N, C-alpha and C positions, 0 to 999 in steps of 0.2 A: 304525165310524169316521165321525165327522162331517166332511164335505168342504165347504169354502166356496171356490168358485172366485174368481179374481181380480175385483175390483170396478172398473168403469170410473168414474173420476172426472169430473165435469163441468167445463167450463172455469171456472177461477178457484177450484174447489173444493180445499181442503186436507185432508190426512189428520188426522183428530182423534185425538189420543193422550191417554190418562190415565195418570199415573205413580203406582203404588201401592207404597209402601216406607215402613218405619217410621224410616228414617234421613233426617233433614232434609238433611244434606250430600248423600246420594245423590239425593234428589228434586230439589235445586237443580242438581246436576251434570247429571242426565239432562235436565232441562228445558232448561239452557243448551245442552247439545250438540244436542238435537233442534231447538230453535228457530232454530238457524243455518242450517237448511235451509228454503228459502222454500216448500216443498210440505207442510210439516208444521206443525201448530198443536197445542201442548200445551194442552188445554182445561181441565185441572185435575189435582189431585194428592190422594192420601189416604195416611193413615199406617197403615192396616191394612184388611183385607179387608171388614169390616163397613161402614167408612165409605165404601170404594169402591163397594160395592153400592148404598148409599144415594144416592150422587151420580150413578150411571150414568144413571137416566132423564132427569135435567136435562142432564148433560154430553154424553150420546149419542156416546161414543167409538167410533172405528173400531177402535183398537188399544189394548190395555192392556199396559204393562210392569209385571210382577208379581214382587215379592220373594216369597221362600218362607217365611223366618223372620219372623213378625210377631206381636205380641200380639193378644189377643181373637179374631181370625180370620185364620189364616195363608194362605199362598198357595194351598195345595192345596185348602183349604176353599172359598176364593173361586173358584178355577177350577172346581170342580164346579158351583157355583151358576151362574157365567157360562155354562158349557156347556149347562146345562139351560134357563136363562132368556134367554140372548142368543147363540144358537148361531152368529151371523154375525159377532160381534166376535172379532178376531184377538187372541191372547194370547201374548206374549213373556215367558218366564220369566228372572229374574235369578238367576244360579247362582254359588256360590263353587266355586272349583277345588279342592275337598276331597272325600274319599271320600263323606261324608255329603251334601254339596251335589250331587255328581254323581248319586248314588243317588236323591235326591229329585227331581231334575231329570228323570231317566228316568222315574219315576213320574208326573211331571206330564205328560211328553209322551204317556205311554200313556193319560192321562186326557183328552187332547184339547188340551193346549197346542200352539201352532203352531211355535214356535221358542224358542230360548234364547240368552242372551248372558252371558259370564263377567263377574262383578263386577270392577270395577277394584281394583287393589291399593292398600292404604292408603299404601304407600311411594311410589307414583307421584306426580309433580308434577301440578298442576292442568292445565297445558297438555297433558301427555301423556295424562292421563285423558280430557280432552275429545277429544283427537285419536283415541284408541282407540274411545271410544264412538261418535264420528261414523263412523269407518271400518267398525265392526262392526254397529252398531245400525241406522243409517239405510238400508243396503241391505236388511237383513232386514225392515224395515217396509215398504219400497217394493215389495218382491217380491209383495206381496198385491194390488197395484193396477195398473190400466192407466192411463196419463196421457193426456190429450186429445191432446197433440202427436203421440204414437205412434199413436193411434187414427184420426187423420184425416190421416195422411201419405199422400202420392200413392201409389196403388195401382200395384204392378208389373204389367207386361203378362202375360197368361196364359202366354206362352212362357218367361217368366223364373221362374215359380213352380215350386217342386219338386213332384214328383208326390205328391198327398195320400195320407196312410195312413188308410184308413177302417176302422173295426172290422170284423173278419172278412175284410178284403180283403188280397191279397198283391200288393205293388208289384213292378215289373219289376226284381228283383234276382236275382243268381245264385243258383240253388237250392242247397241244401245236399245234397252227395252222400255225405257220410260221417256215420256215427252219431256223436253227440258223445261226447267222452271227459271233459268237464268242464263245469260250469255256473258261469258268472261273473255276479255281480249288482253293480250300481251303484245307489246311493240317497243322497239327502241330506235336504232338508226334509220332514218327515212320515215319515221312515224307520222309526224305532222302532215306531210303530203299524202301518205297512204290513208290516214284517217280522214283528211279532207276530202278525198275522192270516195271513200267507202260510206262514211256514216251519214252524209246527207241523203243517201239512197234508201235509208231505212225509213219506212212510212210512220207517220204519228200514231198509227194504230198497232205498231209492233207490240207483240204480246208479252215480251219478257223484259225484265230489268236488266240493265247492262252495266258491268263493272269493268273498268279499264285501267291498266297499268302502262304508262308511257315513262321510259326512263328519262327523267328531267328533274332539275333542281327546284327549289322553292321559287315561287313567283312565276316561273315559266308555265308550271302546270295550271295555275289559275288563269293566266292569259290564254293558254291553249284551250281551256274550257270555254272562256269567253268567245274566242275566235269560232270554235266549233258550234257554240250555241247560236251564233248569228247565222249559220248556214244550215242547220239541221232541223228537221221537223220535230224531233224529240228534244227535250230539255236537257242541256249539258252543264254539269256543275262540278266544281272541285269538291270532293267528298269531305264530309265532316264526321268526326267521332260521334257515334250513336245514331247517326242518320238512318232513318229506314230505308231498306232497299225496295224500291217501288217500280212498277210498270210505268213507262212513259219517261223515265230518266236514265241518262247516262252519267254515271259517277266516275271521275277520274281521280286516281290516287294522288294526294298532294305530295310535292316534293319533299324528301327527307323523311317520309313516313311509309311504312309497310301498310297496306290495306288488306284487311281479312273481313270475313263475314261470321256472324254468330247469331244464335237465336235467343231472344230475350222476351219471355212472356208470350211466346208464339209469334213474335214479330222478328223478321230477319233485319239485322241492323249492321252498319259498317262499324269495324273496329280498327282504329289506327294505332300504330305503336312505333317506337324508335328502337326496336330490337336490332341486334347487329346486321350489318349489310349482308345480303346473300348475292352471290355471283358478282360481288363488288358494287352492288346497287342497292339503293333505298330511295324510292320504292323498288321492289323486285316482283317479278311475275310469280315465282314459285310460292310465296306465301299466300297470295290470293287464290291461285288454283288449288293448292293443297287444302285451304280452309273451305273452299266451295266443295271439293270432293267429300270432306268430312261432313258438311252440313246437308248437302243436297244428294249425296250418293251419285247414282247414274244419271240424275236429271239435270245435267249441265252440258251446255254447248260451249266449247272452248275454240277460240281463234288465235293462232300465233302468226304475227305479221313480221315484216322486214325487221332485222336487228342483229347487232354484233353479239357474239358469245352463244351460250346455250341457256340463259335464264328462261324458265318455263318448262324445261325437260322434266325435272323431277316432279313438278306439279302435274304435268300431263301424265306421267307414269301413275300418280295417285288417282287421277281421273279415269284413266283407262282401266285401272284394276277394278273400278266400280261400274264400268260399262258406259261411261259418258262418250259423246261424240266429239271429235277433234278435227278441225279444218286448219290447214296451214297454207300460206302464200307460197307460190312456186318461185323457183330461183330466177326466171327470166323477168318477172315483175318486181322482184325485191331489190332494193338498194344494196343490202347485204343479206345473204342467205345463211346467216349463222343461226339465230334462234329457230326459225322455221325448219332450216335444214337439219338441225340436230333432232328435232322431233321426227321429220320424215325419214332420216337415215336410221333412226331407232325402230322403224316400222310401226310407229304409234299414230300416224295420221290416217284418218278415214278418207280424206280427200286432200289432194294437193292442187291448189287451183290458182290461175292468175287473179290478181286483185280485183279485176272487174267482174269475176265470176263468183266471188265469195258471197256478196249480198244475195244474189239470186239463190245460192245454195242455202243460205241461212233462212230465207223466206220459204223455201221449199220444205226444209226441215220443220219449221214452226207452223206450217200450213197456211202461210200468207203469200203463196206465190200467185 
């Protein structure tokens, strides 16, 4: 997995974006939506991948928004070239919310695309389309950069800083006294690639049920489960309401539903609901982690992987209060060190590990090393 950490922008520097799409309407719409933000500069456009590649040396974009279906050279072909020739350029795919669009987008994410945005509906008004693009695309672009104001803000006193979580170090948190009964995982930006590297390494004999929240819309989560199921020794499914939580299965929260766990007549089952978004997400990691803490107490092993924001932090607080073990992905191997960084910087991570060391640690904790 190619990892590009967040880049520090210099004072006055704007994020350079190139829009690659064969639709004139979409190119204009995206350009108009992005240029309303003073920190973003749309430096150029292209109607297909071949033209986009020709213009990259001159335009020097930091970010490309990339359509999938284009003539001459489509988005996947351009993505492969960009990842090989311009590894530090961020790529955000434009996806249609169709089965084919979702499947191709997942393929793009495994090939190294950093993010994706759903295309606006043809039925939507211009104002609504602009508003949705601004709300969804601008934060996804900005997550890859550190702005000067944030980098030069007044430092906090040492006493106010959380205990740092250093690779291999164990912060002063309550030790886990119980053998874990469940593995819960939270992930967002960069998740499909991280999960594709991590989960196939778990053996078919893994002794814990696994519950996973990946920030994705409906349809995408089902296709992600199918893709992972094809490569994992364990069975991977999109979770269903009332489904038993069983050893030998990885259950993924379906898009637009929070996933929780509850006991029913002595059997732990999945509970799905459409209660309000948490951390601007549904599914969100916090509801799963919090319900696992309530049901299992300290017998939970939690993993927080790459992702924007801090979803999972409150759930981890609930888990740590009961003595559960928490592992987080380190910054160097994360596409975005938002979610794992929030847990680590709060001093709540038992271990901060590169992606390729997380499964060995899980197997060690569960006695399967």
